[in-house]
CHARMM internal coordinates of N, CA and C (Angstrom, degrees):
IC EDIT
DIST 1 N 1 CA 1.4425
DIST 1 CA 1 C 1.5362
ANGL 1 N 1 CA 1 C 107.85
DIST 1 C 2 N 1.3141
ANGL 1 CA 1 C 2 N 115.83
DIHE 1 N 1 CA 1 C 2 N 142.88
DIST 2 N 2 CA 1.4636
ANGL 1 C 2 N 2 CA 122.29
DIHE 1 CA 1 C 2 N 2 CA -177.84
DIST 2 CA 2 C 1.5205
ANGL 2 N 2 CA 2 C 109.24
DIHE 1 C 2 N 2 CA 2 C -130.58
DIST 2 C 3 N 1.3322
ANGL 2 CA 2 C 3 N 116.80
DIHE 2 N 2 CA 2 C 3 N 139.80
DIST 3 N 3 CA 1.4608
ANGL 2 C 3 N 3 CA 122.87
DIHE 2 CA 2 C 3 N 3 CA 176.09
DIST 3 CA 3 C 1.5238
ANGL 3 N 3 CA 3 C 107.25
DIHE 2 C 3 N 3 CA 3 C -132.90
DIST 3 C 4 N 1.3171
ANGL 3 CA 3 C 4 N 116.96
DIHE 3 N 3 CA 3 C 4 N 125.57
DIST 4 N 4 CA 1.4701
ANGL 3 C 4 N 4 CA 123.28
DIHE 3 CA 3 C 4 N 4 CA -179.86
DIST 4 CA 4 C 1.5285
ANGL 4 N 4 CA 4 C 110.80
DIHE 3 C 4 N 4 CA 4 C 56.69
DIST 4 C 5 N 1.3203
ANGL 4 CA 4 C 5 N 116.37
DIHE 4 N 4 CA 4 C 5 N 34.44
DIST 5 N 5 CA 1.4586
ANGL 4 C 5 N 5 CA 121.14
DIHE 4 CA 4 C 5 N 5 CA 177.58
DIST 5 CA 5 C 1.5150
ANGL 5 N 5 CA 5 C 114.97
DIHE 4 C 5 N 5 CA 5 C 79.03
DIST 5 C 6 N 1.3375
ANGL 5 CA 5 C 6 N 117.73
DIHE 5 N 5 CA 5 C 6 N 7.25
DIST 6 N 6 CA 1.4668
ANGL 5 C 6 N 6 CA 122.09
DIHE 5 CA 5 C 6 N 6 CA -178.54
DIST 6 CA 6 C 1.5292
ANGL 6 N 6 CA 6 C 108.60
DIHE 5 C 6 N 6 CA 6 C -121.04
DIST 6 C 7 N 1.3299
ANGL 6 CA 6 C 7 N 115.62
DIHE 6 N 6 CA 6 C 7 N 138.51
DIST 7 N 7 CA 1.4609
ANGL 6 C 7 N 7 CA 120.92
DIHE 6 CA 6 C 7 N 7 CA -178.66
DIST 7 CA 7 C 1.5219
ANGL 7 N 7 CA 7 C 111.05
DIHE 6 C 7 N 7 CA 7 C -66.31
DIST 7 C 8 N 1.3378
ANGL 7 CA 7 C 8 N 116.30
DIHE 7 N 7 CA 7 C 8 N 135.45
DIST 8 N 8 CA 1.4616
ANGL 7 C 8 N 8 CA 122.15
DIHE 7 CA 7 C 8 N 8 CA 175.68
DIST 8 CA 8 C 1.5203
ANGL 8 N 8 CA 8 C 108.01
DIHE 7 C 8 N 8 CA 8 C -75.72
DIST 8 C 9 N 1.3135
ANGL 8 CA 8 C 9 N 115.65
DIHE 8 N 8 CA 8 C 9 N 124.75
DIST 9 N 9 CA 1.4642
ANGL 8 C 9 N 9 CA 121.80
DIHE 8 CA 8 C 9 N 9 CA -177.86
DIST 9 CA 9 C 1.5259
ANGL 9 N 9 CA 9 C 111.41
DIHE 8 C 9 N 9 CA 9 C -88.49
DIST 9 C 10 N 1.3436
ANGL 9 CA 9 C 10 N 116.76
DIHE 9 N 9 CA 9 C 10 N -39.53
DIST 10 N 10 CA 1.4689
ANGL 9 C 10 N 10 CA 119.86
DIHE 9 CA 9 C 10 N 10 CA -177.82
DIST 10 CA 10 C 1.5219
ANGL 10 N 10 CA 10 C 110.28
DIHE 9 C 10 N 10 CA 10 C -158.32
DIST 10 C 11 N 1.3227
ANGL 10 CA 10 C 11 N 114.95
DIHE 10 N 10 CA 10 C 11 N 157.07
DIST 11 N 11 CA 1.4612
ANGL 10 C 11 N 11 CA 122.93
DIHE 10 CA 10 C 11 N 11 CA 173.81
DIST 11 CA 11 C 1.5200
ANGL 11 N 11 CA 11 C 107.44
DIHE 10 C 11 N 11 CA 11 C -122.12
DIST 11 C 12 N 1.3238
ANGL 11 CA 11 C 12 N 116.46
DIHE 11 N 11 CA 11 C 12 N 137.29
DIST 12 N 12 CA 1.4566
ANGL 11 C 12 N 12 CA 122.12
DIHE 11 CA 11 C 12 N 12 CA 178.57
DIST 12 CA 12 C 1.5267
ANGL 12 N 12 CA 12 C 107.12
DIHE 11 C 12 N 12 CA 12 C -128.44
DIST 12 C 13 N 1.3119
ANGL 12 CA 12 C 13 N 117.71
DIHE 12 N 12 CA 12 C 13 N 126.14
DIST 13 N 13 CA 1.4623
ANGL 12 C 13 N 13 CA 121.53
DIHE 12 CA 12 C 13 N 13 CA -177.08
DIST 13 CA 13 C 1.5284
ANGL 13 N 13 CA 13 C 112.73
DIHE 12 C 13 N 13 CA 13 C -109.93
DIST 13 C 14 N 1.3202
ANGL 13 CA 13 C 14 N 117.88
DIHE 13 N 13 CA 13 C 14 N 23.50
DIST 14 N 14 CA 1.4633
ANGL 13 C 14 N 14 CA 121.62
DIHE 13 CA 13 C 14 N 14 CA -176.83
DIST 14 CA 14 C 1.5236
ANGL 14 N 14 CA 14 C 112.70
DIHE 13 C 14 N 14 CA 14 C -64.86
DIST 14 C 15 N 1.3143
ANGL 14 CA 14 C 15 N 119.34
DIHE 14 N 14 CA 14 C 15 N -50.40
DIST 15 N 15 CA 1.4674
ANGL 14 C 15 N 15 CA 122.37
DIHE 14 CA 14 C 15 N 15 CA -178.02
DIST 15 CA 15 C 1.5185
ANGL 15 N 15 CA 15 C 111.26
DIHE 14 C 15 N 15 CA 15 C -126.03
DIST 15 C 16 N 1.3009
ANGL 15 CA 15 C 16 N 117.48
DIHE 15 N 15 CA 15 C 16 N 44.12
DIST 16 N 16 CA 1.4606
ANGL 15 C 16 N 16 CA 123.24
DIHE 15 CA 15 C 16 N 16 CA -173.73
DIST 16 CA 16 C 1.5201
ANGL 16 N 16 CA 16 C 106.92
DIHE 15 C 16 N 16 CA 16 C 123.70
DIST 16 C 17 N 1.3061
ANGL 16 CA 16 C 17 N 116.80
DIHE 16 N 16 CA 16 C 17 N -144.23
DIST 17 N 17 CA 1.4586
ANGL 16 C 17 N 17 CA 120.77
DIHE 16 CA 16 C 17 N 17 CA 175.79
DIST 17 CA 17 C 1.5145
ANGL 17 N 17 CA 17 C 108.21
DIHE 16 C 17 N 17 CA 17 C -121.43
DIST 17 C 18 N 1.3235
ANGL 17 CA 17 C 18 N 116.50
DIHE 17 N 17 CA 17 C 18 N 108.83
DIST 18 N 18 CA 1.4679
ANGL 17 C 18 N 18 CA 121.96
DIHE 17 CA 17 C 18 N 18 CA 177.38
DIST 18 CA 18 C 1.5211
ANGL 18 N 18 CA 18 C 107.27
DIHE 17 C 18 N 18 CA 18 C -101.50
DIST 18 C 19 N 1.3268
ANGL 18 CA 18 C 19 N 115.20
DIHE 18 N 18 CA 18 C 19 N 126.70
DIST 19 N 19 CA 1.4610
ANGL 18 C 19 N 19 CA 122.23
DIHE 18 CA 18 C 19 N 19 CA -178.20
DIST 19 CA 19 C 1.5199
ANGL 19 N 19 CA 19 C 107.50
DIHE 18 C 19 N 19 CA 19 C -112.00
DIST 19 C 20 N 1.3161
ANGL 19 CA 19 C 20 N 116.41
DIHE 19 N 19 CA 19 C 20 N 117.56
DIST 20 N 20 CA 1.4576
ANGL 19 C 20 N 20 CA 121.92
DIHE 19 CA 19 C 20 N 20 CA 179.64
DIST 20 CA 20 C 1.5222
ANGL 20 N 20 CA 20 C 108.57
DIHE 19 C 20 N 20 CA 20 C -102.32
DIST 20 C 21 N 1.3266
ANGL 20 CA 20 C 21 N 116.67
DIHE 20 N 20 CA 20 C 21 N 125.99
DIST 21 N 21 CA 1.4556
ANGL 20 C 21 N 21 CA 121.39
DIHE 20 CA 20 C 21 N 21 CA -178.58
DIST 21 CA 21 C 1.5235
ANGL 21 N 21 CA 21 C 110.93
DIHE 20 C 21 N 21 CA 21 C -99.40
DIST 21 C 22 N 1.3181
ANGL 21 CA 21 C 22 N 115.31
DIHE 21 N 21 CA 21 C 22 N 156.76
DIST 22 N 22 CA 1.4522
ANGL 21 C 22 N 22 CA 123.48
DIHE 21 CA 21 C 22 N 22 CA -176.37
DIST 22 CA 22 C 1.5335
ANGL 22 N 22 CA 22 C 113.03
DIHE 21 C 22 N 22 CA 22 C -55.74
DIST 22 C 23 N 1.3343
ANGL 22 CA 22 C 23 N 118.12
DIHE 22 N 22 CA 22 C 23 N -32.94
DIST 23 N 23 CA 1.4657
ANGL 22 C 23 N 23 CA 121.62
DIHE 22 CA 22 C 23 N 23 CA -175.90
DIST 23 CA 23 C 1.5329
ANGL 23 N 23 CA 23 C 113.43
DIHE 22 C 23 N 23 CA 23 C -89.76
DIST 23 C 24 N 1.3354
ANGL 23 CA 23 C 24 N 117.74
DIHE 23 N 23 CA 23 C 24 N 8.36
DIST 24 N 24 CA 1.4592
ANGL 23 C 24 N 24 CA 121.25
DIHE 23 CA 23 C 24 N 24 CA 179.16
DIST 24 CA 24 C 1.5219
ANGL 24 N 24 CA 24 C 113.74
DIHE 23 C 24 N 24 CA 24 C 95.85
DIST 24 C 25 N 1.3130
ANGL 24 CA 24 C 25 N 118.01
DIHE 24 N 24 CA 24 C 25 N -10.09
DIST 25 N 25 CA 1.4587
ANGL 24 C 25 N 25 CA 121.53
DIHE 24 CA 24 C 25 N 25 CA 175.62
DIST 25 CA 25 C 1.5266
ANGL 25 N 25 CA 25 C 108.83
DIHE 24 C 25 N 25 CA 25 C -70.49
DIST 25 C 26 N 1.3298
ANGL 25 CA 25 C 26 N 116.06
DIHE 25 N 25 CA 25 C 26 N 158.69
DIST 26 N 26 CA 1.4607
ANGL 25 C 26 N 26 CA 119.27
DIHE 25 CA 25 C 26 N 26 CA 179.04
DIST 26 CA 26 C 1.5188
ANGL 26 N 26 CA 26 C 110.09
DIHE 25 C 26 N 26 CA 26 C -155.01
DIST 26 C 27 N 1.3219
ANGL 26 CA 26 C 27 N 114.51
DIHE 26 N 26 CA 26 C 27 N 163.37
DIST 27 N 27 CA 1.4683
ANGL 26 C 27 N 27 CA 121.70
DIHE 26 CA 26 C 27 N 27 CA 175.53
DIST 27 CA 27 C 1.5226
ANGL 27 N 27 CA 27 C 107.73
DIHE 26 C 27 N 27 CA 27 C -144.59
DIST 27 C 28 N 1.3239
ANGL 27 CA 27 C 28 N 115.10
DIHE 27 N 27 CA 27 C 28 N 147.84
DIST 28 N 28 CA 1.4584
ANGL 27 C 28 N 28 CA 121.23
DIHE 27 CA 27 C 28 N 28 CA 176.90
DIST 28 CA 28 C 1.5210
ANGL 28 N 28 CA 28 C 107.81
DIHE 27 C 28 N 28 CA 28 C -132.38
DIST 28 C 29 N 1.3224
ANGL 28 CA 28 C 29 N 116.31
DIHE 28 N 28 CA 28 C 29 N 124.93
DIST 29 N 29 CA 1.4610
ANGL 28 C 29 N 29 CA 122.12
DIHE 28 CA 28 C 29 N 29 CA 175.79
DIST 29 CA 29 C 1.5231
ANGL 29 N 29 CA 29 C 106.27
DIHE 28 C 29 N 29 CA 29 C -115.54
DIST 29 C 30 N 1.3383
ANGL 29 CA 29 C 30 N 115.87
DIHE 29 N 29 CA 29 C 30 N 123.46
DIST 30 N 30 CA 1.4605
ANGL 29 C 30 N 30 CA 118.24
DIHE 29 CA 29 C 30 N 30 CA 179.11
DIST 30 CA 30 C 1.5116
ANGL 30 N 30 CA 30 C 110.84
DIHE 29 C 30 N 30 CA 30 C -146.32
DIST 30 C 31 N 1.3018
ANGL 30 CA 30 C 31 N 114.68
DIHE 30 N 30 CA 30 C 31 N 149.94
DIST 31 N 31 CA 1.4632
ANGL 30 C 31 N 31 CA 120.82
DIHE 30 CA 30 C 31 N 31 CA 177.02
DIST 31 CA 31 C 1.5194
ANGL 31 N 31 CA 31 C 108.80
DIHE 30 C 31 N 31 CA 31 C -76.50
DIST 31 C 32 N 1.3168
ANGL 31 CA 31 C 32 N 116.21
DIHE 31 N 31 CA 31 C 32 N 141.52
DIST 32 N 32 CA 1.4576
ANGL 31 C 32 N 32 CA 120.95
DIHE 31 CA 31 C 32 N 32 CA 175.35
DIST 32 CA 32 C 1.5243
ANGL 32 N 32 CA 32 C 108.33
DIHE 31 C 32 N 32 CA 32 C -68.70
DIST 32 C 33 N 1.3067
ANGL 32 CA 32 C 33 N 116.70
DIHE 32 N 32 CA 32 C 33 N 142.05
DIST 33 N 33 CA 1.4617
ANGL 32 C 33 N 33 CA 120.35
DIHE 32 CA 32 C 33 N 33 CA 178.21
DIST 33 CA 33 C 1.5150
ANGL 33 N 33 CA 33 C 112.88
DIHE 32 C 33 N 33 CA 33 C -82.56
DIST 33 C 34 N 1.3382
ANGL 33 CA 33 C 34 N 117.03
DIHE 33 N 33 CA 33 C 34 N -13.02
DIST 34 N 34 CA 1.4584
ANGL 33 C 34 N 34 CA 120.18
DIHE 33 CA 33 C 34 N 34 CA -174.83
DIST 34 CA 34 C 1.5236
ANGL 34 N 34 CA 34 C 114.17
DIHE 33 C 34 N 34 CA 34 C -122.13
DIST 34 C 35 N 1.3393
ANGL 34 CA 34 C 35 N 117.06
DIHE 34 N 34 CA 34 C 35 N -12.65
DIST 35 N 35 CA 1.4640
ANGL 34 C 35 N 35 CA 121.18
DIHE 34 CA 34 C 35 N 35 CA -177.47
DIST 35 CA 35 C 1.5267
ANGL 35 N 35 CA 35 C 109.66
DIHE 34 C 35 N 35 CA 35 C -133.00
DIST 35 C 36 N 1.3285
ANGL 35 CA 35 C 36 N 117.86
DIHE 35 N 35 CA 35 C 36 N 155.06
DIST 36 N 36 CA 1.4701
ANGL 35 C 36 N 36 CA 120.36
DIHE 35 CA 35 C 36 N 36 CA 179.68
DIST 36 CA 36 C 1.5326
ANGL 36 N 36 CA 36 C 110.89
DIHE 35 C 36 N 36 CA 36 C -82.00
DIST 36 C 37 N 1.3441
ANGL 36 CA 36 C 37 N 116.25
DIHE 36 N 36 CA 36 C 37 N 66.89
DIST 37 N 37 CA 1.4574
ANGL 36 C 37 N 37 CA 120.19
DIHE 36 CA 36 C 37 N 37 CA 179.65
DIST 37 CA 37 C 1.5196
ANGL 37 N 37 CA 37 C 110.78
DIHE 36 C 37 N 37 CA 37 C -153.14
DIST 37 C 38 N 1.3360
ANGL 37 CA 37 C 38 N 114.87
DIHE 37 N 37 CA 37 C 38 N 165.00
DIST 38 N 38 CA 1.4564
ANGL 37 C 38 N 38 CA 122.27
DIHE 37 CA 37 C 38 N 38 CA 175.38
DIST 38 CA 38 C 1.5133
ANGL 38 N 38 CA 38 C 108.24
DIHE 37 C 38 N 38 CA 38 C -104.13
DIST 38 C 39 N 1.3069
ANGL 38 CA 38 C 39 N 116.37
DIHE 38 N 38 CA 38 C 39 N 147.43
DIST 39 N 39 CA 1.4649
ANGL 38 C 39 N 39 CA 121.65
DIHE 38 CA 38 C 39 N 39 CA 173.92
DIST 39 CA 39 C 1.5215
ANGL 39 N 39 CA 39 C 107.57
DIHE 38 C 39 N 39 CA 39 C -112.74
DIST 39 C 40 N 1.3134
ANGL 39 CA 39 C 40 N 115.76
DIHE 39 N 39 CA 39 C 40 N 141.38
DIST 40 N 40 CA 1.4593
ANGL 39 C 40 N 40 CA 122.18
DIHE 39 CA 39 C 40 N 40 CA -179.91
DIST 40 CA 40 C 1.5157
ANGL 40 N 40 CA 40 C 107.86
DIHE 39 C 40 N 40 CA 40 C -123.66
DIST 40 C 41 N 1.3305
ANGL 40 CA 40 C 41 N 116.23
DIHE 40 N 40 CA 40 C 41 N 118.23
DIST 41 N 41 CA 1.4588
ANGL 40 C 41 N 41 CA 122.69
DIHE 40 CA 40 C 41 N 41 CA 176.98
DIST 41 CA 41 C 1.5207
ANGL 41 N 41 CA 41 C 106.76
DIHE 40 C 41 N 41 CA 41 C -113.84
DIST 41 C 42 N 1.3201
ANGL 41 CA 41 C 42 N 117.24
DIHE 41 N 41 CA 41 C 42 N 142.65
DIST 42 N 42 CA 1.4649
ANGL 41 C 42 N 42 CA 119.46
DIHE 41 CA 41 C 42 N 42 CA 179.06
DIST 42 CA 42 C 1.5184
ANGL 42 N 42 CA 42 C 109.96
DIHE 41 C 42 N 42 CA 42 C -153.74
DIST 42 C 43 N 1.3174
ANGL 42 CA 42 C 43 N 114.65
DIHE 42 N 42 CA 42 C 43 N 152.44
DIST 43 N 43 CA 1.4576
ANGL 42 C 43 N 43 CA 121.71
DIHE 42 CA 42 C 43 N 43 CA 175.50
DIST 43 CA 43 C 1.5143
ANGL 43 N 43 CA 43 C 107.03
DIHE 42 C 43 N 43 CA 43 C -139.28
DIST 43 C 44 N 1.3327
ANGL 43 CA 43 C 44 N 115.96
DIHE 43 N 43 CA 43 C 44 N 133.23
DIST 44 N 44 CA 1.4633
ANGL 43 C 44 N 44 CA 120.44
DIHE 43 CA 43 C 44 N 44 CA -177.58
DIST 44 CA 44 C 1.5304
ANGL 44 N 44 CA 44 C 109.47
DIHE 43 C 44 N 44 CA 44 C -145.19
DIST 44 C 45 N 1.3212
ANGL 44 CA 44 C 45 N 115.52
DIHE 44 N 44 CA 44 C 45 N 172.11
DIST 45 N 45 CA 1.4561
ANGL 44 C 45 N 45 CA 121.47
DIHE 44 CA 44 C 45 N 45 CA -178.07
DIST 45 CA 45 C 1.5179
ANGL 45 N 45 CA 45 C 114.44
DIHE 44 C 45 N 45 CA 45 C -74.46
DIST 45 C 46 N 1.3177
ANGL 45 CA 45 C 46 N 118.20
DIHE 45 N 45 CA 45 C 46 N -13.54
DIST 46 N 46 CA 1.4549
ANGL 45 C 46 N 46 CA 120.66
DIHE 45 CA 45 C 46 N 46 CA -179.46
DIST 46 CA 46 C 1.5173
ANGL 46 N 46 CA 46 C 111.29
DIHE 45 C 46 N 46 CA 46 C -164.51
DIST 46 C 47 N 1.3337
ANGL 46 CA 46 C 47 N 115.16
DIHE 46 N 46 CA 46 C 47 N 167.20
DIST 47 N 47 CA 1.4735
ANGL 46 C 47 N 47 CA 121.28
DIHE 46 CA 46 C 47 N 47 CA -178.27
DIST 47 CA 47 C 1.5310
ANGL 47 N 47 CA 47 C 112.39
DIHE 46 C 47 N 47 CA 47 C -60.08
DIST 47 C 48 N 1.3282
ANGL 47 CA 47 C 48 N 116.75
DIHE 47 N 47 CA 47 C 48 N -41.52
DIST 48 N 48 CA 1.4625
ANGL 47 C 48 N 48 CA 120.58
DIHE 47 CA 47 C 48 N 48 CA -177.63
DIST 48 CA 48 C 1.5264
ANGL 48 N 48 CA 48 C 110.93
DIHE 47 C 48 N 48 CA 48 C -62.98
DIST 48 C 49 N 1.3294
ANGL 48 CA 48 C 49 N 117.02
DIHE 48 N 48 CA 48 C 49 N -46.76
DIST 49 N 49 CA 1.4619
ANGL 48 C 49 N 49 CA 120.86
DIHE 48 CA 48 C 49 N 49 CA -179.72
DIST 49 CA 49 C 1.5331
ANGL 49 N 49 CA 49 C 110.28
DIHE 48 C 49 N 49 CA 49 C -66.55
DIST 49 C 50 N 1.3258
ANGL 49 CA 49 C 50 N 117.06
DIHE 49 N 49 CA 49 C 50 N -39.61
DIST 50 N 50 CA 1.4630
ANGL 49 C 50 N 50 CA 120.83
DIHE 49 CA 49 C 50 N 50 CA 178.60
DIST 50 CA 50 C 1.5211
ANGL 50 N 50 CA 50 C 110.50
DIHE 49 C 50 N 50 CA 50 C -60.18
DIST 50 C 51 N 1.3179
ANGL 50 CA 50 C 51 N 116.45
DIHE 50 N 50 CA 50 C 51 N -46.27
DIST 51 N 51 CA 1.4626
ANGL 50 C 51 N 51 CA 121.53
DIHE 50 CA 50 C 51 N 51 CA 178.83
DIST 51 CA 51 C 1.5272
ANGL 51 N 51 CA 51 C 111.38
DIHE 50 C 51 N 51 CA 51 C -61.77
DIST 51 C 52 N 1.3332
ANGL 51 CA 51 C 52 N 116.31
DIHE 51 N 51 CA 51 C 52 N -40.81
DIST 52 N 52 CA 1.4633
ANGL 51 C 52 N 52 CA 120.77
DIHE 51 CA 51 C 52 N 52 CA -179.78
DIST 52 CA 52 C 1.5302
ANGL 52 N 52 CA 52 C 110.89
DIHE 51 C 52 N 52 CA 52 C -65.57
DIST 52 C 53 N 1.3209
ANGL 52 CA 52 C 53 N 117.15
DIHE 52 N 52 CA 52 C 53 N -41.32
DIST 53 N 53 CA 1.4704
ANGL 52 C 53 N 53 CA 121.19
DIHE 52 CA 52 C 53 N 53 CA 177.56
DIST 53 CA 53 C 1.5279
ANGL 53 N 53 CA 53 C 109.62
DIHE 52 C 53 N 53 CA 53 C -60.52
DIST 53 C 54 N 1.3308
ANGL 53 CA 53 C 54 N 116.48
DIHE 53 N 53 CA 53 C 54 N -47.94
DIST 54 N 54 CA 1.4584
ANGL 53 C 54 N 54 CA 120.99
DIHE 53 CA 53 C 54 N 54 CA -179.48
DIST 54 CA 54 C 1.5273
ANGL 54 N 54 CA 54 C 111.06
DIHE 53 C 54 N 54 CA 54 C -60.74
DIST 54 C 55 N 1.3272
ANGL 54 CA 54 C 55 N 116.93
DIHE 54 N 54 CA 54 C 55 N -46.67
DIST 55 N 55 CA 1.4790
ANGL 54 C 55 N 55 CA 121.48
DIHE 54 CA 54 C 55 N 55 CA -179.37
DIST 55 CA 55 C 1.5227
ANGL 55 N 55 CA 55 C 111.19
DIHE 54 C 55 N 55 CA 55 C -59.58
DIST 55 C 56 N 1.3365
ANGL 55 CA 55 C 56 N 116.33
DIHE 55 N 55 CA 55 C 56 N -49.18
DIST 56 N 56 CA 1.4676
ANGL 55 C 56 N 56 CA 120.14
DIHE 55 CA 55 C 56 N 56 CA -176.51
DIST 56 CA 56 C 1.5278
ANGL 56 N 56 CA 56 C 111.15
DIHE 55 C 56 N 56 CA 56 C -63.93
DIST 56 C 57 N 1.3201
ANGL 56 CA 56 C 57 N 117.71
DIHE 56 N 56 CA 56 C 57 N -39.76
DIST 57 N 57 CA 1.4646
ANGL 56 C 57 N 57 CA 119.73
DIHE 56 CA 56 C 57 N 57 CA 179.29
DIST 57 CA 57 C 1.5199
ANGL 57 N 57 CA 57 C 111.97
DIHE 56 C 57 N 57 CA 57 C -68.72
DIST 57 C 58 N 1.3245
ANGL 57 CA 57 C 58 N 117.11
DIHE 57 N 57 CA 57 C 58 N -40.43
DIST 58 N 58 CA 1.4635
ANGL 57 C 58 N 58 CA 119.66
DIHE 57 CA 57 C 58 N 58 CA 178.49
DIST 58 CA 58 C 1.5320
ANGL 58 N 58 CA 58 C 110.90
DIHE 57 C 58 N 58 CA 58 C -65.49
DIST 58 C 59 N 1.3289
ANGL 58 CA 58 C 59 N 117.49
DIHE 58 N 58 CA 58 C 59 N -39.19
DIST 59 N 59 CA 1.4633
ANGL 58 C 59 N 59 CA 120.85
DIHE 58 CA 58 C 59 N 59 CA 176.60
DIST 59 CA 59 C 1.5197
ANGL 59 N 59 CA 59 C 110.67
DIHE 58 C 59 N 59 CA 59 C -63.79
DIST 59 C 60 N 1.3308
ANGL 59 CA 59 C 60 N 117.49
DIHE 59 N 59 CA 59 C 60 N -41.92
DIST 60 N 60 CA 1.4594
ANGL 59 C 60 N 60 CA 121.90
DIHE 59 CA 59 C 60 N 60 CA 179.54
DIST 60 CA 60 C 1.5316
ANGL 60 N 60 CA 60 C 111.65
DIHE 59 C 60 N 60 CA 60 C -63.28
DIST 60 C 61 N 1.3369
ANGL 60 CA 60 C 61 N 116.00
DIHE 60 N 60 CA 60 C 61 N -30.49
DIST 61 N 61 CA 1.4660
ANGL 60 C 61 N 61 CA 120.79
DIHE 60 CA 60 C 61 N 61 CA 179.54
DIST 61 CA 61 C 1.5242
ANGL 61 N 61 CA 61 C 111.58
DIHE 60 C 61 N 61 CA 61 C -88.74
DIST 61 C 62 N 1.3265
ANGL 61 CA 61 C 62 N 117.20
DIHE 61 N 61 CA 61 C 62 N -2.04
DIST 62 N 62 CA 1.4509
ANGL 61 C 62 N 62 CA 121.17
DIHE 61 CA 61 C 62 N 62 CA 177.92
DIST 62 CA 62 C 1.5198
ANGL 62 N 62 CA 62 C 112.89
DIHE 61 C 62 N 62 CA 62 C 79.91
DIST 62 C 63 N 1.3105
ANGL 62 CA 62 C 63 N 117.35
DIHE 62 N 62 CA 62 C 63 N 21.68
DIST 63 N 63 CA 1.4598
ANGL 62 C 63 N 63 CA 121.19
DIHE 62 CA 62 C 63 N 63 CA -178.83
DIST 63 CA 63 C 1.5221
ANGL 63 N 63 CA 63 C 111.34
DIHE 62 C 63 N 63 CA 63 C -86.31
DIST 63 C 64 N 1.3062
ANGL 63 CA 63 C 64 N 119.33
DIHE 63 N 63 CA 63 C 64 N -32.38
DIST 64 N 64 CA 1.4669
ANGL 63 C 64 N 64 CA 122.66
DIHE 63 CA 63 C 64 N 64 CA 178.45
DIST 64 CA 64 C 1.4901
ANGL 64 N 64 CA 64 C 110.35
DIHE 63 C 64 N 64 CA 64 C -129.86
END
COOR INIT
IC SEED 1 N 1 CA 1 C
IC BUILD
């Protein structure tokens, strides 16, 4: 599996879905416990990669 052009190293489902990428980047998608919405957290090596991670995850969730 690949996200933003980087191989996914691991998936963790402890507090949502945490996606760990080979280059140290990561993303966490989790449902809010108090509101009817999802929160998306991500960390990447640069703005371009961060934006790409966010776009791909939102598309996968049917948001864009």
